[in-house]
C-alpha positions as CSV (number, residue, x, y, z in Angstrom):
1,M,-0.1,-0.5,-0.4
2,E,2.9,2.6,0.8
3,E,4.3,1.8,-2.7
4,K,1.1,2.1,-4.1
5,K,1.2,6.2,-2.4
6,R,4.5,6.1,-3.4
7,S,4.0,5.5,-6.8
8,R,0.8,7.7,-7.2
9,K,3.1,10.7,-5.6
10,G,5.5,10.2,-8.4
11,L,2.8,10.4,-11.0
12,V,1.3,14.0,-9.0
13,A,4.9,15.3,-9.2
14,V,4.7,14.5,-13.3
15,V,1.8,15.8,-13.8
16,I,2.6,19.1,-12.0
17,V,5.9,19.4,-14.0
18,L,4.0,18.6,-17.3
19,A,1.9,21.3,-17.0
20,V,4.3,24.1,-15.4
21,L,5.8,22.7,-18.8
22,I,2.5,23.2,-21.4
23,G,2.2,26.8,-19.2
24,G,5.4,27.8,-20.2
25,V,6.0,26.2,-23.9
26,G,4.1,25.8,-26.6
27,V,5.9,24.2,-28.9
28,T,6.2,21.7,-25.1
29,A,2.7,21.6,-25.0
30,G,1.8,21.0,-29.0
31,L,4.3,17.7,-28.7
32,A,3.4,16.0,-25.5
33,L,-0.8,16.7,-26.6
34,S,0.0,14.9,-29.9
35,D,-0.8,11.2,-29.7
36,P,0.8,9.5,-32.8
37,Y,-1.3,6.5,-31.6
38,A,-4.4,7.5,-31.6
39,D,-5.5,5.9,-34.3
40,A,-4.1,2.1,-33.2
41,V,-6.7,0.0,-32.3
42,S,-7.2,-1.6,-29.0
43,A,-6.7,-5.8,-29.2
44,G,-10.7,-7.0,-28.2
45,V,-10.0,-10.5,-28.1
46,Q,-6.9,-13.6,-28.5
47,P,-6.4,-14.5,-32.3
48,D,-7.8,-17.9,-33.1
49,T,-4.2,-18.5,-33.9
50,T,-2.4,-18.2,-30.7
51,V,-3.7,-21.0,-28.7
52,R,-2.7,-23.5,-31.7
53,K,0.3,-21.8,-32.2
54,L,1.3,-22.3,-28.1
55,M,0.0,-25.9,-28.0
56,D,1.9,-26.9,-31.2
57,A,5.1,-25.4,-29.8
58,V,4.8,-27.5,-26.1
59,L,3.7,-30.9,-28.0
60,T,6.6,-30.2,-30.2
61,G,9.0,-28.4,-28.5
62,D,9.9,-26.2,-31.2
63,P,10.4,-21.8,-30.9
64,V,6.8,-20.4,-32.5
65,M,6.6,-17.5,-34.0
66,L,3.7,-14.8,-32.8
67,T,2.5,-11.4,-34.1
68,R,2.1,-8.0,-32.7
69,D,-2.1,-9.1,-32.6
70,E,-1.5,-12.6,-31.3
71,V,0.8,-10.4,-28.3
72,N,-1.9,-7.5,-28.2
73,G,-4.8,-10.2,-27.6
74,L,-2.6,-11.6,-24.5
75,I,-2.8,-8.3,-22.7
76,A,-5.6,-6.9,-23.6
77,E,-7.3,-10.4,-21.8
78,K,-4.9,-9.3,-18.6
79,L,-5.6,-5.7,-19.4
80,A,-9.4,-6.2,-18.8
81,A,-8.8,-7.8,-15.4
82,L,-7.3,-4.4,-14.0
83,P,-9.0,-2.6,-11.6
84,A,-10.6,0.7,-12.8
85,E,-9.0,2.9,-10.1
86,G,-6.5,5.7,-9.5
87,I,-3.6,5.4,-12.2
88,Q,-5.9,3.8,-14.9
89,L,-3.8,2.0,-17.7
90,L,-6.5,3.0,-21.2
91,D,-4.6,0.5,-23.3
92,L,-1.7,-1.3,-23.8
93,Q,-0.6,-2.5,-27.5
94,C,2.8,-3.4,-29.7
95,V,2.6,-0.7,-32.3
96,S,5.7,-2.4,-34.0
97,T,8.7,-3.9,-33.5
98,K,12.3,-3.7,-34.5
99,E,15.3,-6.6,-34.1
100,G,15.4,-7.0,-30.4
101,C,13.3,-3.6,-29.2
102,A,9.4,-3.0,-29.5
103,E,7.5,-0.2,-29.2
104,F,4.6,0.0,-27.0
105,Y,1.7,2.3,-26.6
106,A,0.6,3.0,-23.5
107,P,-1.5,5.4,-22.4
108,V,-2.9,6.5,-18.7
109,S,-5.6,7.8,-16.9
110,F,-4.8,9.9,-13.8
111,R,-8.1,11.8,-12.0
112,G,-8.9,12.6,-15.5
113,L,-5.6,13.5,-17.1
114,R,-5.4,11.1,-20.4
115,L,-1.2,10.9,-20.1
116,P,-0.6,9.4,-24.2
117,L,2.5,7.6,-23.2
118,S,4.6,4.9,-25.2
119,A,7.8,3.4,-24.8
120,R,10.4,1.7,-26.8
121,L,11.5,-1.5,-25.0
122,E,14.3,-4.0,-25.0
123,L,12.6,-7.4,-24.1
124,G,14.0,-11.1,-23.1
125,C,13.6,-13.9,-20.8
126,D,16.5,-15.6,-19.2
127,G,15.7,-18.5,-16.0
128,E,14.1,-16.2,-13.8
129,G,11.5,-14.6,-16.5
130,L,10.6,-12.3,-19.0
131,W,12.1,-8.9,-18.4
132,A,12.0,-5.5,-20.1
133,N,14.2,-2.6,-20.3
134,V,12.8,0.6,-20.6
135,Q,15.0,2.4,-23.1
136,S,13.1,5.5,-24.2
137,V,9.7,7.1,-22.6
138,H,7.3,9.5,-25.1
139,L,4.7,11.6,-23.7
140,G,2.9,12.0,-26.9
141,R,5.6,13.3,-29.3
142,L,8.1,14.6,-26.2
143,P,10.9,12.4,-25.0
144,V,10.4,11.9,-21.6
145,P,12.3,10.5,-18.2
146,P,11.5,6.7,-18.3
147,Q,10.2,7.1,-14.8
148,W,7.5,8.2,-16.2
149,M,6.1,5.3,-17.2
150,L,8.1,3.4,-14.6
151,E,5.3,4.8,-12.1
152,A,2.7,4.4,-13.7
153,V,3.5,0.7,-13.8
154,K,4.2,0.8,-10.3
155,S,0.8,1.9,-9.7
156,A,-1.2,0.1,-12.4
157,A,0.2,-3.3,-13.2
158,P,-0.9,-6.5,-11.1
159,P,1.0,-7.7,-8.0
160,E,3.5,-10.2,-10.0
161,V,4.9,-7.5,-11.9
162,S,7.8,-5.7,-10.6
163,V,9.3,-2.6,-11.6
164,E,13.2,-2.9,-10.4
165,D,15.8,0.5,-12.0
166,E,14.5,0.8,-15.5
167,R,13.7,-2.9,-15.9
168,I,9.9,-4.2,-15.6
169,S,9.9,-8.1,-15.1
170,M,7.2,-10.6,-14.3
171,P,6.7,-14.3,-13.9
172,A,7.9,-16.8,-16.9
173,S,4.1,-18.1,-16.7
174,F,2.6,-15.0,-16.5
175,F,-0.2,-15.7,-19.6
176,D,-0.2,-18.9,-18.2
177,E,-4.1,-18.3,-17.4
178,N,-4.6,-16.8,-20.8
179,I,-4.5,-20.2,-22.6
180,L,-6.8,-22.9,-22.4
181,G,-7.6,-22.0,-18.0
182,G,-4.2,-22.2,-17.0
183,S,-4.7,-25.8,-18.1
184,V,-1.5,-25.9,-20.1
185,G,1.0,-25.0,-17.5
186,L,2.6,-22.7,-20.3
187,T,6.1,-20.8,-19.4
188,V,8.2,-19.3,-21.5
189,Q,11.5,-20.6,-21.8
190,S,13.3,-18.1,-24.3
191,L,11.8,-15.0,-26.1
192,S,13.3,-12.5,-28.8
193,V,11.9,-9.7,-30.9
194,T,12.4,-9.8,-34.8
195,D,11.6,-7.1,-37.2
196,T,8.1,-9.2,-38.1
197,G,6.9,-10.7,-34.4
198,F,7.9,-12.1,-31.3
199,L,9.8,-15.4,-31.5
200,V,9.1,-17.8,-27.9
201,D,10.3,-21.2,-27.0
202,V,7.1,-22.8,-24.3
203,A,6.8,-25.3,-22.2
204,G,3.8,-26.7,-20.7
205,N,3.3,-29.9,-18.1
206,L,1.7,-32.4,-19.8
207,D,0.3,-34.1,-17.5
208,R,-1.5,-31.1,-16.4
209,L,-2.7,-31.1,-19.7
210,E,-3.8,-34.0,-19.7
211,E,-6.0,-34.0,-16.7
212,G,-7.3,-30.3,-18.3
213,I,-8.4,-32.2,-21.0
214,R,-10.3,-35.0,-19.4
215,Q,-11.4,-32.3,-17.0
216,K,-12.9,-30.6,-20.0
217,L,-14.1,-33.9,-21.7
218,S,-16.1,-34.7,-18.9
219,D,-18.0,-31.9,-18.3
220,F,-19.3,-31.8,-22.4
221,L,-20.6,-35.3,-21.8
222,R,-22.1,-34.2,-18.6
223,G,-23.2,-31.3,-19.8
224,S,-24.9,-33.4,-23.3
225,Y,-27.3,-35.9,-21.5
């Protein structure tokens, strides 16, 4: 709770600084309020290909390439579960990828003020989980300190997401519940960003998957009578 309060105070300070900039420099205000991703369409649901690709990867052990739309669908489901209070993350989607890095659009709302944040992230996966190093952050078209984005993440992200220095971390099983309701035991083993999407190696718990399939089949048969 105390950390949440500090995060909110940090973002309040950000808003105050922004107000000073807007009040003093018209050009700066124009850059800050110009949203380069205003026309970006939020992901609704996972594309049908997402589960099939990940299940094939679990069963074969082969890496799989996920598109931006497929990743955005997974993120949208996580976003929908966040509470609508305090600092609200209005959207979070990947808008471009380049070897090793991805650009994410992450507008937030705080006390009625909409802040069109975006960030360039270096993404990866190690033995402890998924991580994102914040390389740069923009408010609209205005470059701002990475701390602005990090404060918003601290306040709005689910508890399994942590922030230390300029790195955002989450467990390798972060998206498990989004794939067949967690029956796969999905964990990400490796992640690399390419110009065309996200190349990932995943693993699953086959015993857990077998039990999940058996349970779903049982539920289906009981519903048929």
